[in-house]
C-alpha positions in Angstrom: -1.8 29.1 -7.5 -5.1 27.8 -6.1 -6.4 25.6 -3.4 -5.6 22.5 -5.5 -1.9 23.4 -5.7 0.5 20.7 -4.5 3.2 21.2 -2.0 6.7 20.3 -3.1 6.9 17.5 -0.6 3.8 16.0 -2.2 5.2 16.4 -5.7 8.6 14.9 -4.8 7.2 11.8 -3.2 3.9 11.0 -5.0 5.7 8.7 -7.5 7.3 6.7 -4.8 4.1 6.3 -2.9 2.3 5.0 -6.0 5.2 2.6 -6.9 5.3 1.0 -3.4 1.5 0.7 -3.2 1.4 -1.0 -6.6 4.2 -3.4 -5.6 2.3 -4.3 -2.4 -1.0 -4.8 -4.2 0.6 -7.3 -6.5 0.8 -8.7 -10.0 -2.5 -7.2 -11.3 -1.5 -3.7 -10.4 2.1 -4.1 -11.7 1.0 -5.5 -15.0 -1.7 -2.9 -15.4 1.1 -0.3 -15.2 2.6 -1.8 -18.4 5.4 0.5 -19.6 5.6 2.2 -16.2 7.1 -0.9 -14.7 8.2 -2.9 -17.8 9.7 -1.0 -20.7 8.7 -2.2 -24.2 11.7 -3.6 -26.1 12.6 -1.9 -29.4 10.9 -3.4 -32.5 8.4 -5.5 -30.4 4.9 -5.2 -31.8 2.0 -4.3 -29.5 0.7 -7.9 -29.4 4.2 -9.2 -28.7 4.5 -6.7 -25.9 1.2 -7.9 -24.4 2.4 -11.5 -24.6 5.7 -10.3 -23.0 3.8 -8.9 -20.0 1.6 -12.0 -19.8 4.5 -14.4 -19.5 6.3 -12.3 -16.9 6.0 -13.3 -13.3 5.7 -10.8 -10.5 6.6 -12.6 -7.2 5.2 -10.3 -4.4 8.1 -10.1 -2.0 7.1 -6.5 -1.1 3.5 -7.4 -0.3 4.5 -10.3 1.9 7.1 -8.2 3.7 4.5 -5.4 4.3 2.0 -7.9 5.7 4.5 -9.4 8.0 5.8 -6.0 9.3 2.2 -4.9 9.8 1.5 -8.0 11.9 4.7 -7.5 13.9 3.7 -4.0 15.0 0.4 -5.3 16.3 2.0 -8.2 18.2 1.5 -6.7 21.6 -0.3 -3.4 21.3 -0.7 -1.6 24.6 -2.6 1.5 25.8 -3.3 3.1 29.2 -6.4 1.5 30.8 -9.3 3.7 31.8 -12.5 3.5 33.7 -13.9 6.7 32.2 -17.0 5.7 30.3 -16.7 8.6 27.9 -13.1 7.7 27.0 -14.1 4.0 26.7 -16.8 5.1 24.2 -14.1 7.0 22.2 -11.8 3.9 22.2 -14.6 1.7 21.0 -15.7 4.1 18.2 -13.0 6.6 17.3 -14.3 7.7 13.9 -18.1 7.8 14.6 -18.7 5.1 12.1 -17.9 2.1 14.3 -14.1 1.6 14.0 -12.4 0.8 17.3 -9.0 2.4 18.2 -7.2 -0.8 17.2 -9.0 -1.2 13.9 -8.5 2.5 13.1 -4.7 2.2 13.8 -4.5 -1.0 11.8 -5.8 0.8 8.8 -3.3 3.7 9.4 -0.4 1.4 9.8 -1.1 -0.6 6.7 -1.4 2.6 4.7 1.7 4.3 6.2 4.1 1.4 5.3 4.1 2.3 1.6 3.5 6.1 2.0 4.8 7.5 5.4 2.9 10.8 5.3 -0.7 11.9 5.8 -2.1 12.5 9.2 -5.0 12.4 11.7 -7.6 15.2 12.0 -9.5 15.6 15.2 -12.8 17.2 14.4 -16.2 17.9 16.0 -19.4 19.0 14.4 -20.7 22.4 15.6 -23.7 22.2 17.9 -26.4 24.8 18.0 -26.0 27.4 20.7 -27.6 26.2 23.9 -27.4 22.5 23.1 -26.9 20.6 26.3 -24.2 17.9 26.8 -26.8 15.2 27.0 -28.5 16.4 23.8 -25.2 16.6 22.0 -24.4 13.1 23.0 -27.8 11.9 21.8 -27.3 13.6 18.4 -23.7 12.2 18.3 -22.2 15.7 18.2 -18.9 14.8 19.6 -15.2 14.8 18.7 -13.8 12.1 16.5 -10.7 11.1 14.5 -10.4 11.0 10.7 -7.3 9.7 8.9 -6.1 11.3 5.7 -3.6 9.3 3.6 -0.5 10.8 2.0 -2.3 11.5 -1.3 -5.0 13.5 0.5 -2.5 15.8 2.4 -1.9 18.0 -0.6 -0.5 21.2 1.0 0.7 22.7 4.2 2.3 25.7 5.8 4.5 26.3 8.9 5.4 29.5 10.7 7.9 30.1 13.5 6.0 31.1 16.6 7.8 31.6 19.9 10.9 30.0 18.3 9.0 26.9 17.3 7.8 25.7 13.9 4.0 25.7 14.1 1.5 24.2 11.6 -0.5 27.1 10.4 -2.1 25.8 7.2 -3.3 22.3 6.1 -5.0 21.5 2.8 -6.9 18.1 2.7 -8.3 16.6 -0.4 -11.7 14.8 0.0 -13.9 12.7 -2.2 -17.6 12.9 -1.8 -20.7 11.7 -3.6 -23.3 13.9 -5.3 -26.7 12.2 -5.8 -27.7 11.5 -9.4 -31.3 12.6 -10.0 -31.6 10.2 -13.0 -30.2 7.1 -11.3 -29.9 6.7 -7.5 -27.4 3.8 -7.9 -24.8 5.8 -9.8 -23.9 8.9 -7.7 -21.3 11.3 -9.1 -17.9 11.3 -7.4 -16.7 14.9 -6.7 -13.6 16.4 -5.1 -13.5 19.1 -2.5 -10.7 20.6 -0.4 -10.8 21.2 3.3 -8.5 24.1 4.4 -7.4 24.3 8.0 -5.8 27.6 9.1 -4.3 29.1 12.2 -4.7 32.8 12.0 -4.0 35.2 14.9 -3.9 32.2 17.2 -7.3 31.1 16.1 -8.1 27.8 14.3 -10.6 27.9 11.4 -11.9 25.6 8.7 -13.1 26.3 5.2 -14.3 23.9 2.4 -13.7 24.7 -1.2 -15.8 23.2 -4.0 -15.7 23.5 -7.8 -18.4 25.1 -9.9 -18.1 26.2 -13.6 -14.4 25.3 -13.5 -13.6 27.5 -10.6 -12.8 26.8 -6.9 -14.7 28.8 -4.4 -14.6 28.7 -0.6 -17.6 28.3 1.6 -18.3 29.7 5.0 -15.3 30.0 7.4 -16.1 27.9 10.5 -14.4 28.5 13.9 -14.5 25.2 15.8 -14.7 25.6 19.6 -13.5 23.4 22.4 -15.1 24.1 25.8 -16.8 27.2 24.3 -13.4 28.7 23.2 -11.7 28.8 19.8 -8.8 26.4 19.5 -5.3 28.0 19.4 -3.8 25.1 17.4 -4.7 23.0 14.3 -5.8 19.6 15.6 -4.1 17.8 12.8 -1.4 15.3 13.7 1.0 14.5 10.7 2.3 11.0 10.5 6.1 11.0 10.9 6.5 14.7 11.5 6.8 17.8 9.3 8.2 16.1 6.2 7.5 12.9 4.4 10.1 10.1 4.9 11.2 7.5 2.5 9.1 4.3 2.8 11.0 1.5 4.5 9.7 -0.7 1.6 10.9 1.5 -1.3 14.3 -0.1 -1.9 12.7 -3.6 -1.7 9.9 -2.5 -4.1 12.5 -1.3 -6.6 14.4 -4.5 -6.3 11.1 -6.4 -6.7 10.5 -4.5 -10.0 14.0 -5.4 -11.2 13.2 -9.0 -10.5 9.9 -8.7 -12.4 11.7 -7.2 -15.4 14.3 -9.9 -15.3 11.5 -12.5 -15.2 10.0 -10.9 -18.3 13.3 -11.2 -20.2 14.0 -14.7 -19.0 10.5 -16.0 -19.9 10.8 -14.3 -23.3 14.1 -15.9 -23.9 12.8 -19.3 -22.9 9.7 -18.8 -25.1 11.8 -17.9 -28.1 14.5 -20.5 -27.7 13.2 -23.5 -25.8 10.0 -24.3 -27.7 10.9 -27.3 -30.0 11.3 -26.0 -33.6 11.8 -28.5 -36.3 14.0 -27.9 -39.3 15.0 -29.9 -42.3 17.1 -29.7 -45.5 15.0 -32.4 -47.2 13.4 -31.4 -50.5 10.1 -29.6 -50.1 7.4 -31.6 -51.8 5.2 -29.6 -54.2 1.5 -30.3 -54.7 1.0 -31.2 -58.3 -2.5 -29.7 -58.6 -1.9 -26.4 -56.8 1.8 -26.0 -57.4 2.2 -25.0 -53.7 4.4 -26.6 -51.0 2.7 -29.4 -49.2 2.1 -29.1 -45.5 4.9 -30.5 -43.4 3.4 -32.5 -40.5 5.3 -33.7 -37.5 4.6 -34.5 -33.8 3.0 -37.5 -31.9 3.6 -40.7 -33.8 3.1 -39.2 -37.3 5.8 -39.7 -39.8 5.9 -38.1 -43.2 8.3 -39.3 -45.9 9.5 -36.4 -48.0 11.7 -38.2 -50.5 14.5 -40.6 -51.1 17.3 -38.1 -51.3 19.7 -37.8 -48.4 18.8 -35.1 -46.0 18.3 -34.3 -42.3 15.4 -33.8 -40.0 16.1 -32.3 -36.6 15.1 -29.8 -33.9 16.5 -26.4 -33.0 17.8 -26.4 -29.4 19.3 -23.5 -27.3 23.0 -23.5 -26.7 25.4 -21.3 -24.9 25.3 -19.9 -21.4 22.9 -16.9 -21.8 20.0 -18.6 -20.1 22.1 -19.8 -17.2 23.5 -16.3 -16.7 20.0 -14.8 -16.7 18.8 -17.4 -14.1 21.8 -16.7 -11.9 21.1 -12.9 -12.2 17.5 -13.6 -11.1 18.7 -15.5 -8.0 21.1 -12.7 -7.2 18.2 -10.2 -7.3 16.2 -12.5 -4.9 19.1 -12.5 -2.5 19.3 -8.8 -2.7 15.6 -8.4 -1.8 16.3 -10.5 1.3 19.0 -8.1 2.5 16.7 -5.1 1.8 13.6 -6.2 3.8 12.6 -9.8 3.3 15.5 -10.8 5.7 12.8 -10.5 8.4 10.8 -13.1 6.6 13.3 -15.6 5.2 15.9 -17.6 7.1 19.3 -16.0 6.1 21.6 -18.3 4.2 25.4 -18.5 4.7 25.5 -16.0 7.5 27.2 -16.1 10.8 25.0 -15.9 13.9 26.6 -12.5 14.7 25.8 -11.0 11.3 22.3 -12.3 11.4 21.7 -10.6 14.8 23.2 -7.3 13.4 21.0 -7.4 10.3 17.9 -8.2 12.3 18.7 -5.4 14.8 19.1 -2.9 12.0 15.7 -3.8 10.5 14.1 -3.8 13.9 15.3 -0.3 14.6 13.8 1.1 11.4 10.5 -0.6 11.9 10.5 0.2 15.6 11.0 3.9 14.9 8.1 3.8 12.5 5.9 2.2 15.1 6.9 4.8 17.7 6.1 7.7 15.3 2.6 6.2 14.5 2.0 5.6 18.3 2.9 9.2 19.1 0.5 10.6 16.5 -2.3 8.4 17.6 -1.7 9.2 21.3 -1.8 13.0 20.6 -4.9 12.8 18.5 -6.8 10.7 21.1 -5.8 13.1 23.8 -7.2 16.0 21.8 -10.4 14.2 21.1 -10.8 13.3 24.7 -10.2 17.0 25.8 -12.8 18.0 23.3 -15.2 15.6 25.0 -14.4 17.1 28.4 -12.1 14.2 29.4 -8.7 14.6 30.9 -6.4 12.2 29.0 -3.2 14.1 29.4 -1.4 11.0 30.7 -3.0 8.5 28.4 -0.6 6.6 26.0 -0.9 4.2 23.0 2.0 2.0 21.9 2.5 -0.3 18.9 5.0 -3.1 19.4 8.5 -1.7 18.7 10.7 -4.7 19.6 10.4 -7.8 17.4 10.9 -11.5 17.6 12.5 -12.6 14.3 11.6 -16.2 14.9 7.9 -15.3 15.1 8.2 -13.2 12.0 9.7 -16.3 10.3 6.5 -18.2 11.3 4.5 -15.4 9.8 6.4 -15.8 6.5 5.6 -19.5 6.4 1.9 -18.6 7.1 1.9 -16.2 4.2 3.2 -18.9 2.0 0.4 -21.1 3.1 -2.1 -18.4 2.2 -0.6 -18.3 -1.3 -0.8 -22.1 -1.6 -4.4 -22.1 -0.5 -3.6 -24.0 2.7 -4.4 -21.2 5.2 -7.1 -18.5 4.9 -6.3 -14.8 5.4 -8.9 -14.8 8.2 -7.0 -17.5 10.1 -3.8 -15.6 9.6 -5.3 -12.4 11.2 -6.6 -14.5 14.1 -3.3 -16.1 14.8 -0.8 -13.3 14.2 -2.8 -10.1 14.7 -5.0 -11.3 17.6 -8.3 -10.6 15.9 -11.5 -12.5 16.7 -13.0 -14.4 13.7 -15.6 -11.7 13.3 -13.0 -9.0 13.3 -10.8 -10.9 10.9 -13.6 -11.4 8.4 -14.6 -7.7 8.6 -10.9 -6.7 8.0 -10.6 -8.9 4.9 -13.9 -7.5 3.6 -12.7 -4.0 4.1 -9.4 -4.6 2.4 -11.2 -6.2 -0.6 -13.5 -3.3 -0.9 -10.6 -0.8 -0.9 -9.0 -2.9 -3.7 -5.7 -3.5 -2.0 -5.4 -7.1 -1.2 -1.7 -7.0 -0.3 -0.4 -10.1 -2.0 -1.4 -12.9 -4.3 -3.2 -16.0 -3.2 -5.8 -14.1 -1.2 
């Protein structure tokens, strides 16, 4: 057992996180997964299997749903106003690299929808002894927030202290760059682990790096707040002590079922619906070569093969197998609507009462997720403010937790316009997430760079 050991919560959920993330990202990610998401039929050659994948269609119901739910949670964000210049500075730049509180939370929310785990670390660089507050501010030595996604929160430990489960160990996986002495443009990507501990009521940090195949820990740092060691780990897990099932997991699985059905249907159509000519006429033989002559058909070309009676025709599909497959695909689409896309599509053949009940159920799930994220952000901001010498004990942050299904339907239509090339993603973010044009362009650029455009057509 070493620092790179994985907690059972991580092991049990990592597959589901990857699945939902790929489903949100869209067709490119799903088809890159090959056999992971589309089993290879028995006796199919490798080339036939590649063609099988190519013909399949992945319709990104999961990505569209995720995008709309994300927008719904930001339709009316509120937080306690403040006149404290120091706290305003924190709100405008929570991570010390320029992200505002809203931008920071947008990124968290988008990430938590597929993988409801991870957490927010509040950290502060150590200042040299005797550094004044003004000098520390000039050097940007101040508390800030850093988000770690589910895949980076690799291990943890809890102990019962004063009849309460207290977080006493956190292991965070970090990627960092090592300069390449031979080529400055291709730095090496390395991995390290940051271990947070609470020992004898004192919080410490230690970073582990790998050398010669072995992990070794560096200096143990004891962060201080107001010249005193912290008596807690300032890490705020998203959604509590244990990972929860993604609200998009069932929809993602149904989406994959629809994708596999599409592959089968397209393969059936390819094999049976392409016109295939056949004939029982005599096969003409080339007198010089002794080989059968080429049989040409198509367009307005007619080839006479002989005078004997015979038949020239085309093979055509018969039976009801294709119709059954198409009805099965439609049933899967309706199932996806009941699992999550009901917030995006107008329900069909439902009474007004059942529609309200279904919408309320979906709202409660999304609303609970919004409340959990809001609580973690609130607590992290309060800790960062305290570290900066600011009293923010009554400050609160809230994502929207009550939703207008009519407005979500408008979002669905807007997402379709993006897919059709009628509306840009920038315009969508301006209209439905309240961003300025500059903010929207920056958000699209950031999502592109992270390689997770959430649905096709963007």
